[in-house]
N, C-alpha and C positions, 0 to 999 in steps of 0.2 A: 382274282388278281388280274390286273390289267396287263396288256401286252404292249410292248414298245413298238409303235407303228412306223412303217416307212412313210415318209412324207416329203413334200417339196413346197417351197414358198415362191410365188410368182408375184412380183410387184414390190413396191416400196413398203417397208414395215411401218412407216409413219402413216400409211393410209388405213382406213377401216378394214378389218379382216372379214373375208367372206370364205366360209368353209364350203368345199365342194365334196360331197359324199357319194360314192359311186354305186352302181347297180351290182346285183348278184352276178358273179362270173366276169366282172370287169375290174380294171385297175384305174388309177388316176388318169391314165391316158385317154379314157373315154371323154374327158373334159377338154381335150385339145381345142375344140371349136369354141370353147368359152374363154380362151386365153385373152381375147380383147377386153374382157371385164377387168383384167389386171391393170388397165390404164387408170381405173378409178379406185380399185380395191387391191389390197394384198390378198391374193388367193392362197388359201391353205388347201392343197391337194394331197390326199392321203389314200392308202390302201387299207381296207378292213383286214383284221386278223384272218388268216387263211387264204387271202387273195393277194395277187400281185407280189410285191417284194416284202410284205409283212410276214412275220412268223406265223406258222400254222400249228398251234398246240393241239393236242387231242381234243376232239369234240365230244358231244355236240356243243354248239354255241347257242346263245340267245341274243336277241336284239339288245337286251340290257348289257350283256357282256361287251358288245360292240360300242354301245354308248359310253360305258365306263372307260373303255380304251381311249375314246376321243376326249373325254373329260381330262384324263391323265395327260394327253398330248397338249391340250390347251393350258393345263397347269404348267407343264414343262416349258411352254413358250411364254408363260407369264401373261396370258390373254384372259381377261375376265369375261368379256361378252363379245359375241360375234353375230354377223348375219350368216344364215345357213341355207344352203341349197343342196338338196339330195334327190336322187332318183331311185325308185324301186326300193331295194334294200336300204340304200342311203337315205331315202325319204322316211323309211320306218325309224331309222336311227334319229333323224331330226325330230320326228314326232315324239319319240321317247324322251329325247333330251329337252324339248320344249315343255313337256308335261312334268318331268321330274327334276329338272334343273332350270327353271324358267328364267332365272337371272342371267343365264349364259346366252340366251337367244334374244336378239333384238327384233329381227325380222326373219321370217321363215318362208322358204320356197320349197314345195314338195311336188315332184314330177312323177307321173306314172306310178302312183302309190295309193294304197288304201290302208286303213287301220288293221285289216286282216285280208290276206290273199287266200282265196279258195279256188279249187279244193286243196286242202293241206296235203292230202295224199299224193298229189303231183310232186311235191317237193320231198316228202319222205321216201317215196319210191325212187326218185332220181338220186337221192343220197345213197340208197342201197345199191342202185345200179352202178354208180360211179365207184363206190368202194369195191365192188366186185370186178369191174372191167375197165375202170379208168374213164376219163372225161372224153377222150378223143372221138369215140364213135358217136357220141351225142352232140358234139359241139356244133356241127353245121345245122342240125335241126333246131337247136336252141336259138342260135343266132338268127336264123331265118324268121323267127317270131318277133324279133326286135325291130324289123324294118318292113316297110310296105313293099309290095312286089315291084312297083315302079322304081323305087330307090334301088332295090336289089339289082334290077336289070341295068340301071344306069351306072351303078357304082359297085360292080362285083368285087373289086379289089378291097373295098372297105369291109365287106362281109367276110372275105377270106382272112383279112387281118384280125378281125374280131374273133373268128373261129379259131385261128391259130393261137391267139393269146389265151382264149378259154381252154383249149386243149393242153396248153402248157402250164395251167394252174396246178397247184398241189391238190391231189385228189381228196385227201382227208380234209383239208381246209375248205375246199369247195363244198364237199358233202356236208360238213358241219355248218356252213353258212346256209345251205338249203334247209337244214333242220331249224335254223334260227327263223327263217321265213315261215316255215310250216307251223312253228309254235307261237308265232307273234299274233297277239290279239290286243290291240290298243284301243278298242272301242270305248272302254270305260275311262280312258285317260284323256280323250279329246277335249272334254269340257274344262280340263285344267289348263289348256294352252291359252295363254294370254297374248302371245306374240301375234302381230298381224300376219296373216298367212295367205300365200298365193298357191293355189293348186293348178298345175299345168297337166293337161292330158292330151295324148295324141288321138286324133279323131278315128284312127284305124288301129288302135292298140288292141290286140286280142287278149293281152294279159290283164290290163286294167281298162275295161271299156269306158269310153267317155261318159256315158250315162251314169255309170257307177261313181265316177269322180265328181260329177255334178251333185249327185245325191249326198256323197260324202261331205262336200263343202258345206252343206246345210247343218252339219253337226258341230261346226266351229262357232266360237263366240264372234270372231272377226276374220272372215275369209272370203276370198273371191276365187272364181274358177275361170280358167282360160282353156278353151279347146282349140288345139292347133290343127289345121287341116293338113292333109297329105303327110301324116306322120303316124308311126306306130309307137313301139315301146321306148326306144331310144330317141325320143322327140328332140332332144338337144343336138343329136348328130344329124338328123334328117332336116331339121329346120332351125339352124343355129341363129340366123339373123332375127327371126321372130322370137325365139326363146331368149336370146340375149337382151332384146329390147323389153320383153315382158319382165325379166328379172331386174333389169336396171330401173325400169319405171316403178316397180314394186318397192325396191330398196330405197329409192330416193323420194318417193311420194311424201309430201309434207315435210321433207327433210328431217323425218323422225327416225326412230330406232337407232341402231348402232351404225347404220350406213349413213 
């Protein structure tokens, strides 16, 4: 059964809709640097079940569960087809949606994401640790992997804000989302994706190495890969100008898709 998600809309509803799907351990605020895209699109920003302001039912969750939640939200809003941009866990949701509900996705942007993130034990172990002792003790170390050392030195307040937001998440919801990542394996689904796809990777991402993203791109029918320099996992936060231009160019190329 789907969960009623917390969401916000930015931009004119008469414009094409662009869904922004966030990373594990973050909420829709992670897309603040993408708000300029709202000049051209109606941005649908939402929180996955278990994260941010969305409900946190007992877990474990699956990526399919998260995808079904989003389909229900699109139905509620009366939106048949969208452009989609997701990062990490949000990218996995986009891949699932494009494979299983192809009519809903016109163009697809996937950042810092693979069809399967390994080792799965990293996420199941983290879920167990969080259930036993909460998120707070882990938050600074997790967030440190999202950014390059240079960015962390230059913007310590940004890391503190992300760590505080992560520490404040519902522990069961976060742990259940960790289990969704651990169980996710979309490798056999990728050939079903017809939407033109852009993969964006941070050149210094320790979670999804750029070389892995390039190899992943070869498994799609129609995909291109962009590696962004001086960026780690939250590439959209570290290099917003580059990412926003890549997204906009992809969505408007040939004036096709839903964008």
